[in-house]
N, CA, C and O atoms as a Maestro MAE file, in Angstrom:
{
 s_m_m2io_version
 :::
 2.0.0
}

f_m_ct {
 s_m_title
 :::
 protein
 m_atom[348] {
  # First column is atom index #
  i_m_mmod_type
  r_m_x_coord
  r_m_y_coord
  r_m_z_coord
  i_m_residue_number
  s_m_chain_name
  s_m_pdb_residue_name
  s_m_pdb_atom_name
  i_m_atomic_number
  :::
  1 25 26.014 -21.715 21.193 1 A "MET " " N  " 7
  2 3 26.641 -20.721 20.340 1 A "MET " " CA " 6
  3 2 25.982 -19.378 20.628 1 A "MET " " C  " 6
  4 15 24.755 -19.275 20.630 1 A "MET " " O  " 8
  5 25 26.793 -18.347 20.871 2 A "ASP " " N  " 7
  6 3 26.210 -17.039 21.179 2 A "ASP " " CA " 6
  7 2 25.618 -16.408 19.918 2 A "ASP " " C  " 6
  8 15 25.931 -16.803 18.795 2 A "ASP " " O  " 8
  9 25 24.760 -15.421 20.138 3 A "LYS " " N  " 7
  10 3 23.998 -14.784 19.056 3 A "LYS " " CA " 6
  11 2 24.893 -14.204 17.968 3 A "LYS " " C  " 6
  12 15 24.552 -14.290 16.788 3 A "LYS " " O  " 8
  13 25 26.012 -13.624 18.330 4 A "GLU " " N  " 7
  14 3 26.897 -12.989 17.353 4 A "GLU " " CA " 6
  15 2 27.579 -14.006 16.441 4 A "GLU " " C  " 6
  16 15 27.933 -13.674 15.310 4 A "GLU " " O  " 8
  17 25 27.768 -15.221 16.907 5 A "ASN " " N  " 7
  18 3 28.483 -16.213 16.117 5 A "ASN " " CA " 6
  19 2 27.570 -17.206 15.411 5 A "ASN " " C  " 6
  20 15 28.058 -18.130 14.761 5 A "ASN " " O  " 8
  21 25 26.251 -17.033 15.524 6 A "ARG " " N  " 7
  22 3 25.329 -17.932 14.842 6 A "ARG " " CA " 6
  23 2 25.329 -17.634 13.362 6 A "ARG " " C  " 6
  24 15 25.399 -16.479 12.942 6 A "ARG " " O  " 8
  25 25 25.250 -18.679 12.586 7 A "ARG " " N  " 7
  26 3 25.158 -18.516 11.136 7 A "ARG " " CA " 6
  27 2 23.711 -18.687 10.725 7 A "ARG " " C  " 6
  28 15 22.974 -19.476 11.315 7 A "ARG " " O  " 8
  29 25 23.318 -17.953 9.726 8 A "VAL " " N  " 7
  30 3 21.967 -18.060 9.211 8 A "VAL " " CA " 6
  31 2 21.924 -19.211 8.219 8 A "VAL " " C  " 6
  32 15 22.790 -19.329 7.352 8 A "VAL " " O  " 8
  33 25 20.922 -20.046 8.350 9 A "CYS " " N  " 7
  34 3 20.761 -21.146 7.420 9 A "CYS " " CA " 6
  35 2 20.248 -20.606 6.093 9 A "CYS " " C  " 6
  36 15 19.141 -20.071 6.023 9 A "CYS " " O  " 8
  37 25 21.030 -20.740 5.066 10 A "LYS " " N  " 7
  38 3 20.660 -20.200 3.757 10 A "LYS " " CA " 6
  39 2 19.620 -21.063 3.058 10 A "LYS " " C  " 6
  40 15 19.089 -20.668 2.020 10 A "LYS " " O  " 8
  41 25 19.328 -22.210 3.599 11 A "LYS " " N  " 7
  42 3 18.345 -23.109 2.992 11 A "LYS " " CA " 6
  43 2 17.031 -23.146 3.789 11 A "LYS " " C  " 6
  44 15 16.129 -23.910 3.444 11 A "LYS " " O  " 8
  45 25 16.914 -22.347 4.829 12 A "CYS " " N  " 7
  46 3 15.706 -22.353 5.645 12 A "CYS " " CA " 6
  47 2 14.584 -21.566 4.982 12 A "CYS " " C  " 6
  48 15 14.828 -20.618 4.236 12 A "CYS " " O  " 8
  49 25 13.377 -21.966 5.260 13 A "LEU " " N  " 7
  50 3 12.204 -21.216 4.838 13 A "LEU " " CA " 6
  51 2 11.922 -20.149 5.877 13 A "LEU " " C  " 6
  52 15 12.386 -20.242 7.013 13 A "LEU " " O  " 8
  53 25 11.160 -19.136 5.489 14 A "LEU " " N  " 7
  54 3 10.815 -18.072 6.433 14 A "LEU " " CA " 6
  55 2 10.145 -18.628 7.678 14 A "LEU " " C  " 6
  56 15 10.373 -18.134 8.782 14 A "LEU " " O  " 8
  57 25 9.320 -19.654 7.507 15 A "GLN " " N  " 7
  58 3 8.609 -20.222 8.651 15 A "GLN " " CA " 6
  59 2 9.555 -20.853 9.674 15 A "GLN " " C  " 6
  60 15 9.171 -21.077 10.822 15 A "GLN " " O  " 8
  61 25 10.788 -21.138 9.258 16 A "ASP " " N  " 7
  62 3 11.762 -21.757 10.144 16 A "ASP " " CA " 6
  63 2 12.635 -20.752 10.893 16 A "ASP " " C  " 6
  64 15 13.427 -21.134 11.755 16 A "ASP " " O  " 8
  65 25 12.489 -19.471 10.563 17 A "ILE " " N  " 7
  66 3 13.320 -18.438 11.172 17 A "ILE " " CA " 6
  67 2 12.471 -17.633 12.150 17 A "ILE " " C  " 6
  68 15 11.352 -17.229 11.831 17 A "ILE " " O  " 8
  69 25 13.008 -17.406 13.330 18 A "ALA " " N  " 7
  70 3 12.303 -16.584 14.319 18 A "ALA " " CA " 6
  71 2 12.115 -15.178 13.758 18 A "ALA " " C  " 6
  72 15 13.036 -14.634 13.149 18 A "ALA " " O  " 8
  73 25 10.934 -14.574 13.953 19 A "PRO " " N  " 7
  74 3 10.658 -13.254 13.367 19 A "PRO " " CA " 6
  75 2 11.697 -12.185 13.695 19 A "PRO " " C  " 6
  76 15 12.104 -11.437 12.806 19 A "PRO " " O  " 8
  77 25 12.127 -12.097 14.929 20 A "ASP " " N  " 7
  78 3 13.119 -11.078 15.290 20 A "ASP " " CA " 6
  79 2 14.443 -11.327 14.588 20 A "ASP " " C  " 6
  80 15 15.101 -10.391 14.134 20 A "ASP " " O  " 8
  81 25 14.825 -12.575 14.502 21 A "GLU " " N  " 7
  82 3 16.077 -12.939 13.846 21 A "GLU " " CA " 6
  83 2 15.994 -12.637 12.348 21 A "GLU " " C  " 6
  84 15 16.962 -12.169 11.749 21 A "GLU " " O  " 8
  85 25 14.854 -12.902 11.760 22 A "TYR " " N  " 7
  86 3 14.677 -12.631 10.341 22 A "TYR " " CA " 6
  87 2 14.768 -11.134 10.055 22 A "TYR " " C  " 6
  88 15 15.425 -10.720 9.099 22 A "TYR " " O  " 8
  89 25 14.116 -10.330 10.875 23 A "LEU " " N  " 7
  90 3 14.168 -8.879 10.691 23 A "LEU " " CA " 6
  91 2 15.586 -8.353 10.839 23 A "LEU " " C  " 6
  92 15 15.997 -7.457 10.102 23 A "LEU " " O  " 8
  93 25 16.323 -8.892 11.769 24 A "GLU " " N  " 7
  94 3 17.715 -8.473 11.948 24 A "GLU " " CA " 6
  95 2 18.550 -8.855 10.727 24 A "GLU " " C  " 6
  96 15 19.397 -8.078 10.287 24 A "GLU " " O  " 8
  97 25 18.316 -10.039 10.182 25 A "ASN " " N  " 7
  98 3 19.031 -10.465 8.976 25 A "ASN " " CA " 6
  99 2 18.712 -9.537 7.807 25 A "ASN " " C  " 6
  100 15 19.588 -9.236 6.996 25 A "ASN " " O  " 8
  101 25 17.458 -9.083 7.718 26 A "MET " " N  " 7
  102 3 17.067 -8.159 6.664 26 A "MET " " CA " 6
  103 2 17.816 -6.842 6.812 26 A "MET " " C  " 6
  104 15 18.317 -6.299 5.827 26 A "MET " " O  " 8
  105 25 17.897 -6.331 8.019 27 A "ARG " " N  " 7
  106 3 18.617 -5.073 8.262 27 A "ARG " " CA " 6
  107 2 20.096 -5.205 7.900 27 A "ARG " " C  " 6
  108 15 20.671 -4.314 7.275 27 A "ARG " " O  " 8
  109 25 20.697 -6.310 8.292 28 A "ILE " " N  " 7
  110 3 22.112 -6.549 7.992 28 A "ILE " " CA " 6
  111 2 22.330 -6.601 6.487 28 A "ILE " " C  " 6
  112 15 23.291 -6.023 5.979 28 A "ILE " " O  " 8
  113 25 21.457 -7.281 5.779 29 A "TYR " " N  " 7
  114 3 21.566 -7.362 4.325 29 A "TYR " " CA " 6
  115 2 21.484 -5.971 3.694 29 A "TYR " " C  " 6
  116 15 22.313 -5.613 2.856 29 A "TYR " " O  " 8
  117 25 20.489 -5.198 4.098 30 A "LEU " " N  " 7
  118 3 20.302 -3.861 3.526 30 A "LEU " " CA " 6
  119 2 21.482 -2.950 3.827 30 A "LEU " " C  " 6
  120 15 21.913 -2.195 2.956 30 A "LEU " " O  " 8
  121 25 22.007 -3.008 5.033 31 A "MET " " N  " 7
  122 3 23.157 -2.170 5.397 31 A "MET " " CA " 6
  123 2 24.417 -2.603 4.651 31 A "MET " " C  " 6
  124 15 25.305 -1.785 4.408 31 A "MET " " O  " 8
  125 25 24.500 -3.868 4.290 32 A "GLY " " N  " 7
  126 3 25.691 -4.397 3.655 32 A "GLY " " CA " 6
  127 2 25.734 -4.260 2.145 32 A "GLY " " C  " 6
  128 15 26.718 -4.653 1.519 32 A "GLY " " O  " 8
  129 25 24.684 -3.710 1.550 33 A "LEU " " N  " 7
  130 3 24.689 -3.540 0.098 33 A "LEU " " CA " 6
  131 2 25.823 -2.600 -0.325 33 A "LEU " " C  " 6
  132 15 26.101 -1.611 0.352 33 A "LEU " " O  " 8
  133 25 26.459 -2.911 -1.428 34 A "ASP " " N  " 7
  134 3 27.509 -2.043 -1.957 34 A "ASP " " CA " 6
  135 2 26.920 -0.697 -2.339 34 A "ASP " " C  " 6
  136 15 25.806 -0.628 -2.860 34 A "ASP " " O  " 8
  137 25 27.651 0.357 -2.088 35 A "ASP " " N  " 7
  138 3 27.170 1.704 -2.381 35 A "ASP " " CA " 6
  139 2 26.854 1.907 -3.859 35 A "ASP " " C  " 6
  140 15 25.992 2.717 -4.202 35 A "ASP " " O  " 8
  141 25 27.537 1.186 -4.728 36 A "ASP " " N  " 7
  142 3 27.300 1.387 -6.156 36 A "ASP " " CA " 6
  143 2 25.965 0.803 -6.638 36 A "ASP " " C  " 6
  144 15 25.506 1.138 -7.730 36 A "ASP " " O  " 8
  145 25 25.342 -0.061 -5.839 37 A "ILE " " N  " 7
  146 3 24.023 -0.584 -6.216 37 A "ILE " " CA " 6
  147 2 22.900 -0.084 -5.299 37 A "ILE " " C  " 6
  148 15 21.716 -0.241 -5.598 37 A "ILE " " O  " 8
  149 25 23.302 0.520 -4.181 38 A "LYS " " N  " 7
  150 3 22.322 0.937 -3.186 38 A "LYS " " CA " 6
  151 2 21.621 2.233 -3.601 38 A "LYS " " C  " 6
  152 15 22.255 3.170 -4.086 38 A "LYS " " O  " 8
  153 25 20.306 2.265 -3.400 39 A "THR " " N  " 7
  154 3 19.520 3.465 -3.661 39 A "THR " " CA " 6
  155 2 19.860 4.529 -2.622 39 A "THR " " C  " 6
  156 15 20.036 4.223 -1.443 39 A "THR " " O  " 8
  157 25 19.948 5.765 -3.064 40 A "GLU " " N  " 7
  158 3 20.198 6.887 -2.160 40 A "GLU " " CA " 6
  159 2 19.081 6.925 -1.107 40 A "GLU " " C  " 6
  160 15 17.922 6.643 -1.410 40 A "GLU " " O  " 8
  161 25 19.442 7.273 0.117 41 A "LYS " " N  " 7
  162 3 18.546 7.160 1.272 41 A "LYS " " CA " 6
  163 2 17.200 7.879 1.088 41 A "LYS " " C  " 6
  164 15 16.155 7.316 1.413 41 A "LYS " " O  " 8
  165 25 17.215 9.101 0.575 42 A "THR " " N  " 7
  166 3 15.972 9.852 0.390 42 A "THR " " CA " 6
  167 2 15.081 9.168 -0.644 42 A "THR " " C  " 6
  168 15 13.872 9.053 -0.444 42 A "THR " " O  " 8
  169 25 15.667 8.720 -1.734 43 A "LEU " " N  " 7
  170 3 14.905 8.024 -2.770 43 A "LEU " " CA " 6
  171 2 14.358 6.707 -2.243 43 A "LEU " " C  " 6
  172 15 13.231 6.333 -2.569 43 A "LEU " " O  " 8
  173 25 15.127 6.006 -1.443 44 A "TYR " " N  " 7
  174 3 14.679 4.752 -0.824 44 A "TYR " " CA " 6
  175 2 13.418 4.999 0.011 44 A "TYR " " C  " 6
  176 15 12.447 4.250 -0.086 44 A "TYR " " O  " 8
  177 25 13.442 6.037 0.818 45 A "LYS " " N  " 7
  178 3 12.271 6.362 1.638 45 A "LYS " " CA " 6
  179 2 11.069 6.736 0.777 45 A "LYS " " C  " 6
  180 15 9.938 6.374 1.100 45 A "LYS " " O  " 8
  181 25 11.307 7.458 -0.315 46 A "GLU " " N  " 7
  182 3 10.221 7.820 -1.234 46 A "GLU " " CA " 6
  183 2 9.619 6.567 -1.868 46 A "GLU " " C  " 6
  184 15 8.398 6.449 -1.976 46 A "GLU " " O  " 8
  185 25 10.456 5.651 -2.279 47 A "ARG " " N  " 7
  186 3 9.977 4.398 -2.871 47 A "ARG " " CA " 6
  187 2 9.105 3.635 -1.884 47 A "ARG " " C  " 6
  188 15 8.021 3.166 -2.229 47 A "ARG " " O  " 8
  189 25 9.588 3.517 -0.656 48 A "LEU " " N  " 7
  190 3 8.812 2.785 0.348 48 A "LEU " " CA " 6
  191 2 7.498 3.481 0.665 48 A "LEU " " C  " 6
  192 15 6.502 2.815 0.948 48 A "LEU " " O  " 8
  193 25 7.479 4.801 0.623 49 A "ALA " " N  " 7
  194 3 6.231 5.542 0.858 49 A "ALA " " CA " 6
  195 2 5.205 5.189 -0.217 49 A "ALA " " C  " 6
  196 15 4.022 5.025 0.084 49 A "ALA " " O  " 8
  197 25 5.650 5.071 -1.467 50 A "HIS " " N  " 7
  198 3 4.740 4.650 -2.542 50 A "HIS " " CA " 6
  199 2 4.244 3.228 -2.292 50 A "HIS " " C  " 6
  200 15 3.058 2.942 -2.460 50 A "HIS " " O  " 8
  201 25 5.141 2.349 -1.894 51 A "CYS " " N  " 7
  202 3 4.772 0.957 -1.629 51 A "CYS " " CA " 6
  203 2 3.754 0.866 -0.492 51 A "CYS " " C  " 6
  204 15 2.819 0.069 -0.555 51 A "CYS " " O  " 8
  205 25 3.936 1.675 0.535 52 A "LYS " " N  " 7
  206 3 3.032 1.622 1.685 52 A "LYS " " CA " 6
  207 2 1.612 2.030 1.313 52 A "LYS " " C  " 6
  208 15 0.657 1.609 1.966 52 A "LYS " " O  " 8
  209 25 1.462 2.845 0.269 53 A "LYS " " N  " 7
  210 3 0.135 3.261 -0.183 53 A "LYS " " CA " 6
  211 2 -0.475 2.293 -1.198 53 A "LYS " " C  " 6
  212 15 -1.652 2.414 -1.537 53 A "LYS " " O  " 8
  213 25 0.305 1.348 -1.678 54 A "CYS " " N  " 7
  214 3 -0.111 0.452 -2.753 54 A "CYS " " CA " 6
  215 2 -0.952 -0.716 -2.226 54 A "CYS " " C  " 6
  216 15 -0.639 -1.310 -1.194 54 A "CYS " " O  " 8
  217 25 -2.017 -1.028 -2.951 55 A "ASP " " N  " 7
  218 3 -2.880 -2.153 -2.587 55 A "ASP " " CA " 6
  219 2 -2.199 -3.505 -2.790 55 A "ASP " " C  " 6
  220 15 -2.682 -4.523 -2.293 55 A "ASP " " O  " 8
  221 25 -1.092 -3.524 -3.508 56 A "ASN " " N  " 7
  222 3 -0.377 -4.782 -3.757 56 A "ASN " " CA " 6
  223 2 0.641 -5.120 -2.673 56 A "ASN " " C  " 6
  224 15 1.321 -6.142 -2.766 56 A "ASN " " O  " 8
  225 25 0.755 -4.288 -1.657 57 A "LEU " " N  " 7
  226 3 1.660 -4.569 -0.538 57 A "LEU " " CA " 6
  227 2 0.917 -5.413 0.494 57 A "LEU " " C  " 6
  228 15 -0.099 -4.990 1.045 57 A "LEU " " O  " 8
  229 25 1.438 -6.606 0.743 58 A "ILE " " N  " 7
  230 3 0.853 -7.517 1.723 58 A "ILE " " CA " 6
  231 2 1.976 -8.043 2.612 58 A "ILE " " C  " 6
  232 15 2.833 -8.797 2.150 58 A "ILE " " O  " 8
  233 25 1.975 -7.653 3.872 59 A "GLU " " N  " 7
  234 3 2.964 -8.132 4.853 59 A "GLU " " CA " 6
  235 2 4.404 -7.988 4.346 59 A "GLU " " C  " 6
  236 15 5.216 -8.901 4.496 59 A "GLU " " O  " 8
  237 25 4.706 -6.848 3.755 60 A "GLY " " N  " 7
  238 3 6.063 -6.569 3.296 60 A "GLY " " CA " 6
  239 2 6.399 -7.116 1.927 60 A "GLY " " C  " 6
  240 15 7.483 -6.861 1.403 60 A "GLY " " O  " 8
  241 25 5.475 -7.868 1.340 61 A "LEU " " N  " 7
  242 3 5.698 -8.462 0.023 61 A "LEU " " CA " 6
  243 2 4.854 -7.780 -1.034 61 A "LEU " " C  " 6
  244 15 3.744 -7.322 -0.764 61 A "LEU " " O  " 8
  245 25 5.393 -7.720 -2.236 62 A "CYS " " N  " 7
  246 3 4.650 -7.210 -3.384 62 A "CYS " " CA " 6
  247 2 3.885 -8.375 -4.003 62 A "CYS " " C  " 6
  248 15 4.480 -9.386 -4.374 62 A "CYS " " O  " 8
  249 25 2.576 -8.233 -4.114 63 A "ARG " " N  " 7
  250 3 1.769 -9.303 -4.726 63 A "ARG " " CA " 6
  251 2 2.061 -9.468 -6.207 63 A "ARG " " C  " 6
  252 15 1.801 -10.534 -6.765 63 A "ARG " " O  " 8
  253 25 2.592 -8.449 -6.855 64 A "LEU " " N  " 7
  254 3 2.842 -8.523 -8.290 64 A "LEU " " CA " 6
  255 2 4.067 -9.359 -8.636 64 A "LEU " " C  " 6
  256 15 4.037 -10.151 -9.578 64 A "LEU " " O  " 8
  257 25 5.139 -9.183 -7.879 65 A "CYS " " N  " 7
  258 3 6.382 -9.886 -8.223 65 A "CYS " " CA " 6
  259 2 6.857 -10.844 -7.135 65 A "CYS " " C  " 6
  260 15 7.735 -11.672 -7.380 65 A "CYS " " O  " 8
  261 25 6.284 -10.739 -5.936 66 A "GLY " " N  " 7
  262 3 6.658 -11.641 -4.854 66 A "GLY " " CA " 6
  263 2 7.878 -11.212 -4.061 66 A "GLY " " C  " 6
  264 15 8.312 -11.932 -3.162 66 A "GLY " " O  " 8
  265 25 8.442 -10.049 -4.379 67 A "CYS " " N  " 7
  266 3 9.644 -9.604 -3.682 67 A "CYS " " CA " 6
  267 2 9.299 -8.926 -2.359 67 A "CYS " " C  " 6
  268 15 8.162 -8.514 -2.128 67 A "CYS " " O  " 8
  269 25 10.299 -8.823 -1.508 68 A "PHE " " N  " 7
  270 3 10.196 -7.983 -0.325 68 A "PHE " " CA " 6
  271 2 10.446 -6.565 -0.803 68 A "PHE " " C  " 6
  272 15 11.512 -6.275 -1.347 68 A "PHE " " O  " 8
  273 25 9.485 -5.682 -0.609 69 A "VAL " " N  " 7
  274 3 9.603 -4.340 -1.177 69 A "VAL " " CA " 6
  275 2 10.807 -3.584 -0.620 69 A "VAL " " C  " 6
  276 15 11.382 -2.753 -1.323 69 A "VAL " " O  " 8
  277 25 11.199 -3.849 0.613 70 A "GLU " " N  " 7
  278 3 12.355 -3.151 1.176 70 A "GLU " " CA " 6
  279 2 13.642 -3.527 0.443 70 A "GLU " " C  " 6
  280 15 14.529 -2.688 0.282 70 A "GLU " " O  " 8
  281 25 13.750 -4.774 0.002 71 A "TYR " " N  " 7
  282 3 14.919 -5.194 -0.778 71 A "TYR " " CA " 6
  283 2 14.885 -4.556 -2.165 71 A "TYR " " C  " 6
  284 15 15.881 -3.997 -2.626 71 A "TYR " " O  " 8
  285 25 13.731 -4.645 -2.822 72 A "ARG " " N  " 7
  286 3 13.605 -4.119 -4.187 72 A "ARG " " CA " 6
  287 2 13.886 -2.617 -4.204 72 A "ARG " " C  " 6
  288 15 14.607 -2.127 -5.074 72 A "ARG " " O  " 8
  289 25 13.319 -1.893 -3.246 73 A "ALA " " N  " 7
  290 3 13.493 -0.437 -3.200 73 A "ALA " " CA " 6
  291 2 14.935 -0.047 -2.889 73 A "ALA " " C  " 6
  292 15 15.366 1.051 -3.242 73 A "ALA " " O  " 8
  293 25 15.675 -0.920 -2.240 74 A "ALA " " N  " 7
  294 3 17.043 -0.602 -1.826 74 A "ALA " " CA " 6
  295 2 18.058 -0.687 -2.962 74 A "ALA " " C  " 6
  296 15 19.170 -0.174 -2.838 74 A "ALA " " O  " 8
  297 25 17.684 -1.330 -4.066 75 A "ILE " " N  " 7
  298 3 18.625 -1.498 -5.176 75 A "ILE " " CA " 6
  299 2 18.253 -0.519 -6.271 75 A "ILE " " C  " 6
  300 15 17.144 -0.559 -6.804 75 A "ILE " " O  " 8
  301 25 19.190 0.365 -6.606 76 A "ASN " " N  " 7
  302 3 18.878 1.500 -7.473 76 A "ASN " " CA " 6
  303 2 18.420 1.124 -8.880 76 A "ASN " " C  " 6
  304 15 17.699 1.909 -9.496 76 A "ASN " " O  " 8
  305 25 18.791 -0.005 -9.406 77 A "ARG " " N  " 7
  306 3 18.389 -0.367 -10.768 77 A "ARG " " CA " 6
  307 2 17.034 -1.074 -10.823 77 A "ARG " " C  " 6
  308 15 16.521 -1.348 -11.908 77 A "ARG " " O  " 8
  309 25 16.460 -1.364 -9.672 78 A "LYS " " N  " 7
  310 3 15.143 -2.011 -9.616 78 A "LYS " " CA " 6
  311 2 14.054 -0.965 -9.781 78 A "LYS " " C  " 6
  312 15 14.283 0.226 -9.575 78 A "LYS " " O  " 8
  313 25 12.867 -1.424 -10.155 79 A "ALA " " N  " 7
  314 3 11.729 -0.517 -10.335 79 A "ALA " " CA " 6
  315 2 10.462 -1.203 -9.829 79 A "ALA " " C  " 6
  316 15 10.428 -2.419 -9.639 79 A "ALA " " O  " 8
  317 25 9.448 -0.416 -9.619 80 A "CYS " " N  " 7
  318 3 8.140 -0.922 -9.242 80 A "CYS " " CA " 6
  319 2 7.639 -1.847 -10.368 80 A "CYS " " C  " 6
  320 15 7.701 -1.464 -11.536 80 A "CYS " " O  " 8
  321 25 7.150 -3.045 -10.045 81 A "PRO " " N  " 7
  322 3 6.741 -3.988 -11.078 81 A "PRO " " CA " 6
  323 2 5.334 -3.775 -11.638 81 A "PRO " " C  " 6
  324 15 4.891 -4.526 -12.506 81 A "PRO " " O  " 8
  325 25 4.637 -2.758 -11.146 82 A "ASP " " N  " 7
  326 3 3.270 -2.509 -11.602 82 A "ASP " " CA " 6
  327 2 3.249 -2.153 -13.091 82 A "ASP " " C  " 6
  328 15 4.253 -1.678 -13.622 82 A "ASP " " O  " 8
  329 25 2.132 -2.374 -13.763 83 A "ILE " " N  " 7
  330 3 1.979 -2.012 -15.167 83 A "ILE " " CA " 6
  331 2 2.248 -0.515 -15.347 83 A "ILE " " C  " 6
  332 15 2.855 -0.099 -16.334 83 A "ILE " " O  " 8
  333 25 1.796 0.275 -14.397 84 A "HIS " " N  " 7
  334 3 2.082 1.705 -14.351 84 A "HIS " " CA " 6
  335 2 2.947 1.940 -13.109 84 A "HIS " " C  " 6
  336 15 2.418 2.276 -12.049 84 A "HIS " " O  " 8
  337 25 4.264 1.768 -13.223 85 A "PRO " " N  " 7
  338 3 5.149 1.850 -12.061 85 A "PRO " " CA " 6
  339 2 4.972 3.135 -11.247 85 A "PRO " " C  " 6
  340 15 4.827 4.229 -11.792 85 A "PRO " " O  " 8
  341 25 4.991 2.965 -9.946 86 A "LYS " " N  " 7
  342 3 4.846 4.087 -9.030 86 A "LYS " " CA " 6
  343 2 6.186 4.719 -8.705 86 A "LYS " " C  " 6
  344 15 6.242 5.841 -8.202 86 A "LYS " " O  " 8
  345 25 7.269 4.003 -8.990 87 A "TRP " " N  " 7
  346 3 8.638 4.529 -8.849 87 A "TRP " " CA " 6
  347 2 9.559 3.787 -9.785 87 A "TRP " " C  " 6
  348 15 10.756 4.071 -9.828 87 A "TRP " " O  " 8
  :::
 }
 m_bond[347] {
  # First column is bond index #
  i_m_from
  i_m_to
  i_m_order
  :::
  1 1 2 1
  2 2 3 1
  3 3 4 2
  4 3 5 1
  5 5 6 1
  6 6 7 1
  7 7 8 2
  8 7 9 1
  9 9 10 1
  10 10 11 1
  11 11 12 2
  12 11 13 1
  13 13 14 1
  14 14 15 1
  15 15 16 2
  16 15 17 1
  17 17 18 1
  18 18 19 1
  19 19 20 2
  20 19 21 1
  21 21 22 1
  22 22 23 1
  23 23 24 2
  24 23 25 1
  25 25 26 1
  26 26 27 1
  27 27 28 2
  28 27 29 1
  29 29 30 1
  30 30 31 1
  31 31 32 2
  32 31 33 1
  33 33 34 1
  34 34 35 1
  35 35 36 2
  36 35 37 1
  37 37 38 1
  38 38 39 1
  39 39 40 2
  40 39 41 1
  41 41 42 1
  42 42 43 1
  43 43 44 2
  44 43 45 1
  45 45 46 1
  46 46 47 1
  47 47 48 2
  48 47 49 1
  49 49 50 1
  50 50 51 1
  51 51 52 2
  52 51 53 1
  53 53 54 1
  54 54 55 1
  55 55 56 2
  56 55 57 1
  57 57 58 1
  58 58 59 1
  59 59 60 2
  60 59 61 1
  61 61 62 1
  62 62 63 1
  63 63 64 2
  64 63 65 1
  65 65 66 1
  66 66 67 1
  67 67 68 2
  68 67 69 1
  69 69 70 1
  70 70 71 1
  71 71 72 2
  72 71 73 1
  73 73 74 1
  74 74 75 1
  75 75 76 2
  76 75 77 1
  77 77 78 1
  78 78 79 1
  79 79 80 2
  80 79 81 1
  81 81 82 1
  82 82 83 1
  83 83 84 2
  84 83 85 1
  85 85 86 1
  86 86 87 1
  87 87 88 2
  88 87 89 1
  89 89 90 1
  90 90 91 1
  91 91 92 2
  92 91 93 1
  93 93 94 1
  94 94 95 1
  95 95 96 2
  96 95 97 1
  97 97 98 1
  98 98 99 1
  99 99 100 2
  100 99 101 1
  101 101 102 1
  102 102 103 1
  103 103 104 2
  104 103 105 1
  105 105 106 1
  106 106 107 1
  107 107 108 2
  108 107 109 1
  109 109 110 1
  110 110 111 1
  111 111 112 2
  112 111 113 1
  113 113 114 1
  114 114 115 1
  115 115 116 2
  116 115 117 1
  117 117 118 1
  118 118 119 1
  119 119 120 2
  120 119 121 1
  121 121 122 1
  122 122 123 1
  123 123 124 2
  124 123 125 1
  125 125 126 1
  126 126 127 1
  127 127 128 2
  128 127 129 1
  129 129 130 1
  130 130 131 1
  131 131 132 2
  132 131 133 1
  133 133 134 1
  134 134 135 1
  135 135 136 2
  136 135 137 1
  137 137 138 1
  138 138 139 1
  139 139 140 2
  140 139 141 1
  141 141 142 1
  142 142 143 1
  143 143 144 2
  144 143 145 1
  145 145 146 1
  146 146 147 1
  147 147 148 2
  148 147 149 1
  149 149 150 1
  150 150 151 1
  151 151 152 2
  152 151 153 1
  153 153 154 1
  154 154 155 1
  155 155 156 2
  156 155 157 1
  157 157 158 1
  158 158 159 1
  159 159 160 2
  160 159 161 1
  161 161 162 1
  162 162 163 1
  163 163 164 2
  164 163 165 1
  165 165 166 1
  166 166 167 1
  167 167 168 2
  168 167 169 1
  169 169 170 1
  170 170 171 1
  171 171 172 2
  172 171 173 1
  173 173 174 1
  174 174 175 1
  175 175 176 2
  176 175 177 1
  177 177 178 1
  178 178 179 1
  179 179 180 2
  180 179 181 1
  181 181 182 1
  182 182 183 1
  183 183 184 2
  184 183 185 1
  185 185 186 1
  186 186 187 1
  187 187 188 2
  188 187 189 1
  189 189 190 1
  190 190 191 1
  191 191 192 2
  192 191 193 1
  193 193 194 1
  194 194 195 1
  195 195 196 2
  196 195 197 1
  197 197 198 1
  198 198 199 1
  199 199 200 2
  200 199 201 1
  201 201 202 1
  202 202 203 1
  203 203 204 2
  204 203 205 1
  205 205 206 1
  206 206 207 1
  207 207 208 2
  208 207 209 1
  209 209 210 1
  210 210 211 1
  211 211 212 2
  212 211 213 1
  213 213 214 1
  214 214 215 1
  215 215 216 2
  216 215 217 1
  217 217 218 1
  218 218 219 1
  219 219 220 2
  220 219 221 1
  221 221 222 1
  222 222 223 1
  223 223 224 2
  224 223 225 1
  225 225 226 1
  226 226 227 1
  227 227 228 2
  228 227 229 1
  229 229 230 1
  230 230 231 1
  231 231 232 2
  232 231 233 1
  233 233 234 1
  234 234 235 1
  235 235 236 2
  236 235 237 1
  237 237 238 1
  238 238 239 1
  239 239 240 2
  240 239 241 1
  241 241 242 1
  242 242 243 1
  243 243 244 2
  244 243 245 1
  245 245 246 1
  246 246 247 1
  247 247 248 2
  248 247 249 1
  249 249 250 1
  250 250 251 1
  251 251 252 2
  252 251 253 1
  253 253 254 1
  254 254 255 1
  255 255 256 2
  256 255 257 1
  257 257 258 1
  258 258 259 1
  259 259 260 2
  260 259 261 1
  261 261 262 1
  262 262 263 1
  263 263 264 2
  264 263 265 1
  265 265 266 1
  266 266 267 1
  267 267 268 2
  268 267 269 1
  269 269 270 1
  270 270 271 1
  271 271 272 2
  272 271 273 1
  273 273 274 1
  274 274 275 1
  275 275 276 2
  276 275 277 1
  277 277 278 1
  278 278 279 1
  279 279 280 2
  280 279 281 1
  281 281 282 1
  282 282 283 1
  283 283 284 2
  284 283 285 1
  285 285 286 1
  286 286 287 1
  287 287 288 2
  288 287 289 1
  289 289 290 1
  290 290 291 1
  291 291 292 2
  292 291 293 1
  293 293 294 1
  294 294 295 1
  295 295 296 2
  296 295 297 1
  297 297 298 1
  298 298 299 1
  299 299 300 2
  300 299 301 1
  301 301 302 1
  302 302 303 1
  303 303 304 2
  304 303 305 1
  305 305 306 1
  306 306 307 1
  307 307 308 2
  308 307 309 1
  309 309 310 1
  310 310 311 1
  311 311 312 2
  312 311 313 1
  313 313 314 1
  314 314 315 1
  315 315 316 2
  316 315 317 1
  317 317 318 1
  318 318 319 1
  319 319 320 2
  320 319 321 1
  321 321 322 1
  322 322 323 1
  323 323 324 2
  324 323 325 1
  325 325 326 1
  326 326 327 1
  327 327 328 2
  328 327 329 1
  329 329 330 1
  330 330 331 1
  331 331 332 2
  332 331 333 1
  333 333 334 1
  334 334 335 1
  335 335 336 2
  336 335 337 1
  337 337 338 1
  338 338 339 1
  339 339 340 2
  340 339 341 1
  341 341 342 1
  342 342 343 1
  343 343 344 2
  344 343 345 1
  345 345 346 1
  346 346 347 1
  347 347 348 2
  :::
 }
}
């Protein structure tokens, strides 16, 4: 099966997905978000800048809530889970 026609296993663990394939799936998900829930591009970048400076960011995950910060920052109704939110 060629790369374009492969389906992503929705029941796989991260350890079962090749890193490049996983990153591509993340990009596709973020690009496919509906505009009515998606954070405006400048604000999204600002949110990620705060996350990058945070001690709770570990390998793309927030230690406080366990989410992928790029997903959380991309949805406009989400907020930083810290006791004193950074965004």
